[in-house]
N, C-alpha and C positions, 0 to 999 in steps of 0.2 A: 279662336274665334276671329272671323274676318271683320275688319273695320270697313264701313260703308265708304263708297267712293267720294261722297260729299264731305267726309270727315278727314280721311287721309287722301289728300288730293294729289294727283299725279299729272305730269305733263304728257303730251301725246306720245313721246318716246319712252314712257314708262319710268322716267326719273321723277324725283320729288319736284313738286309744282314750282316752288320758288327758287331753290338752290340748284336745280338741274343736275343732281348727283344721284348715284345709286351706291349700294354697298360695294360694288366691284371697283368703282373709280374713286372711292373715298379712302384715304389712308388712315391709319391708326393715330398718326401724329398730325394734328390740325393747327395751323397758324392762322389766327383770326386777326384781320386788320379792318379798319373802318373804310378806308378809301379804296374804291375799286381800281383806281389807277396804281395803287401801291402794289397790287398783285403782280403788275408787270415787272417789278424789281426782281421777283423770283425767277423770271425767265433767264436772267443773267447769272443766277446763283445755282439753280438746279443743274445737275449734270445731265439728266435726261428728263423729258417731259412726255407724259403718256395721255393726259386729258386736259382739255380746257373748255369751259363753258361760261356764258355770261347771260344773266337775265336781270334787267334793271340795274340796281346797284350791287347785285350779288355776282361777283366774278370769282370763279374757281379755277385753280391750276393744281394738278397733281403730277408729281415727279419724284425723282430720287436725288438725294444729296449725300455724297460719301457713303452710298449703299443703303441709306435709310430713306424710307418712303414718306413723303409729306404731302398734305393738301394745304395750299394757301387759299383762304376764302375771305372775301370782303363781306362785311355785315351792313355797311351803311351806318347811320348814326342812331343811337337810342335803344332803349330796352324793348320797345315794340318790335324792332327788327330782330333783336336777339330772341324774342319769343318764337319767331318764325325759324330763324337759322338753327338754334339749338334743338328745337323740336324735330326739324327735318334732318339734321345731322344724325340724331339718335335713331330716327326712323330708318334712315338709309343703312345704318349699322345693324339694326336689331329687328327689322321686318323683312319678310319675303314680299317684295313690292308687287310681284305678279299675283299673289293671292291676298295681299294685305293682311297677312297673319304674322304674329310675332314669331321670331326664330326661337328654337328650343334653347340655344346657348347664348348667353349675354355676351356682347362684344363691348369691351371697355375701351374708351378713347382717351387720348391725351390732347387737351385743348389749351393752347397758349395764346392769349390776346397780346399782340404787340401794338401798342397804341400811343397816343399823346394825351397829355393831361396838364392840369394846372396845379402847382404846389400851393398848399395852404400854410407852409412853414417858411419863414424868411431865410432859414439856413439851407434850404433845399433849392439850389440854384437851377436856372435854366440849363439844359444839357445833362442833368442828372438822370439816373435810372431808378425808378421806384418799383419794387415788386410787392404785390398786395398780399399780405398775410391774411387779412380779413377784408370783407366788403360790407358796407352798410348801404342798404337800398332805400332811398327816398322815393323810388318809383312805384312801389306797391305791386309790381308784377307778380311776384311769387305768392302774394296773398290770394290770387285767383286760382291757385292749385292746391289740391290735397297732396301732401307728401310726408314721408317719414321725417323725423327730426334730425336724422343723421347729417352732420355738418352745419346745422343751424344752431345758434346760441341764444336761447331765450334770456339768460341772465345778462348777456351783453345788450340785448334789445331793451330790457327794462332799465339798465343803467343809462343807456343812450337816451331813452325816452324821458327819464327824470332830468337828465342834463339839459336836453334841448327844450322841453316843455312846448312841444309843437301843437298847433291848433288841431282840434279834432276834425276840422274840415280837410286836413291833409291825409294822405295815405299813411297807414301805420308802417313805420320802418321795420325792416328785417335785417338781421345780422348773420353772416354766413362765412365759413372758413374757406380759404383757398386750399389747394393740395399741398400738404406739408412735404410730400415726396418731391413734387416738382419744385417747390421753393428751395429745398436743399440741393437739388440737382442743377437748377438753372440760375438761381439768383445770387450766387456767391459774389460778394463785392458790391452789390446793389443795396440801396436803402430799403429796408423792410418796414411796411406801415399798414395803416388802415386806409382803404380807399372808399370814399363816399361817392355813390352813384346818384346823380340828379336826373329828374325827368325832363330836363331842358337845359339850354345853354345860358340864357340871360337871367331872368328873375329867379329860376330855381338854383342858380349858382351865385346869387347875390349881386348880379349886374343891374345897375340902375340906368336905363337909357331914357325912355319916356314914361314907362309904367314902373313905378317904384316896387321893389320886392315887398312881399307881405311879411317877411321875417327880418327884423332889424338885426344887423351885425351877424348875419348868417355864417359867414366864413370864419369870423373870429370865434363864434360859439363852437363850430365844428372843429377848429384847430385846437381848442382847449380840451377836447375829449380824448381819452386814452383808455386802453383796455389791456390788463396784464402787462403794463409797461410799454405797450405799443401805441404810439400816437396816431391820430389822423394826419396823414401826410398829403393827400391829394384828392382832387374832385374831378370826376369825369362822368360818362353817360352810359356805360355798358357792363361794368364788371359784376355788379351784384346779381344781375340776371344770369350771366354766364356761370358764376359760382353756384347760384341757386339751382339751375337746371343740372349742372354737373353733379352736385351732391345728390339731388333727388333721383337722378337717372343712372347713377353708378359710374360716373366718369371722373377723370382727374382734370383740374383746371387751374391755371395760373394767369395772372395779368402782369405784364412788364410794361410800364409806361415811361416814355421819354418825356421829361418835363420841358414844356415849351413856354409856359407862363408861370411867373411867380406872382401870385395875387397880392401878398402883403407888400411886396416891393414895387408892384406895377410894371414889371418888365416882361418882355415877350421875345421869343426867339423866332425871327421871321423865316430864315432859311435853315430848316432843321433836317433837310433831306440827307445830307452826308451822315449826320448822327443816326438817323433812322436806319439807313442801310447798314451801318456798323452794328446797331442794336439787333437787327434781323440776323446778321451773321453770327453774333455772339450767342443768341438764343438757339439757332440751328446747330451750331457746333456742339453746344452742351446737350441738346436733345439727341443728336446723332451719336453721342458718346454713351448714351444710356444702354 
């Protein structure tokens, strides 16, 4: 069944409207970064480059590294952008864009977010790498979708809701697993934890500038939660949506975050670009070895 043009929107060249990619120039290995300028780092890392496009904050680069094909794609900030990026990545892989009809065979993708984050534990220093075993979404995005329960953890949701006692005015949290396969293949030697995804940077992450946050001691409450022996380690703005879409649409996803702020200690890593480049190299080496 063909999807109407107002629903699956395409650019004039026939690519997806926002990400400007098609199935042909999208690799099975996708590296998601927030900053569009960070995609330029991959120009010095890829051995060959076959495609580049940019639309607003969405910058895509497809090439090969040690024989393995990758697409580096920026997402911008926040789960609202992930709604667009994840939906269009899946559409590029699993639709005939000329007819707007789903392909007969599902194409599974591997998506690794390489980002920055703030630690909620005093012993996770700036410069550390955290791989997200689970994500807890405070953003509410996946609540707008019907999806199978695969990868979502209602028991964890209930335990988290009891622990946090959030106001009913806020979105219902959802809890979702990252890819255990990618965690084992990519995250050796990294801290494994629960990543909480917030719908903003200031009040939703407990920062008090001029408007006070509505949740007292938010970060301390988050840091005190654990599930199956895994503690909440960090707070950022994209992972829950990436994990939610990956599980619901049949893809593998993992987030690896470089810690640039330690919230309990009040420290911040201003120049983290050398560490970020090293992190990108580590992740790509491990993905290329799969």
